[in-house]
Phi, psi and omega in degrees: 000319180299319179297322178295317178296317179295320179298316182288326184279317189265346184232114182287334181288339184296140179222184186296321181296316179290329177292317179295317178296324176296321178295315181298315179294324179295318179297316179296319180294316181292321176295322176296320178293327181290313188264342184257346183232171177253035180291150174292147185292346176293337180278347184297322178295319179294316179297316180296315181295314180294323180290327175295313183294312183295313181290327177295321178289321181293317186268000180299321179292344180288337183258148182295136178289155178291144179293141182291141178261129177238147181273348182284331182279126178245129180290146177287129178289136178258120180256119177237142180243000000 
């Protein structure tokens, strides 16, 4: 969760697709750290948060950016009877 908040707050390019991909990569990374190394479990949160942020930033350009919102454009009202 911390990694998702950091990704959303500090990086404007991050979007939902890169966040989901970051979560998936983070889970795989933490499971790999759990079963392949003898790290203390206190490091799992740090590893998970950093892997979400790093992978989210790396994969953000792969997903389409959100369309810009402007306040100048007003939608035409549709009147139907």
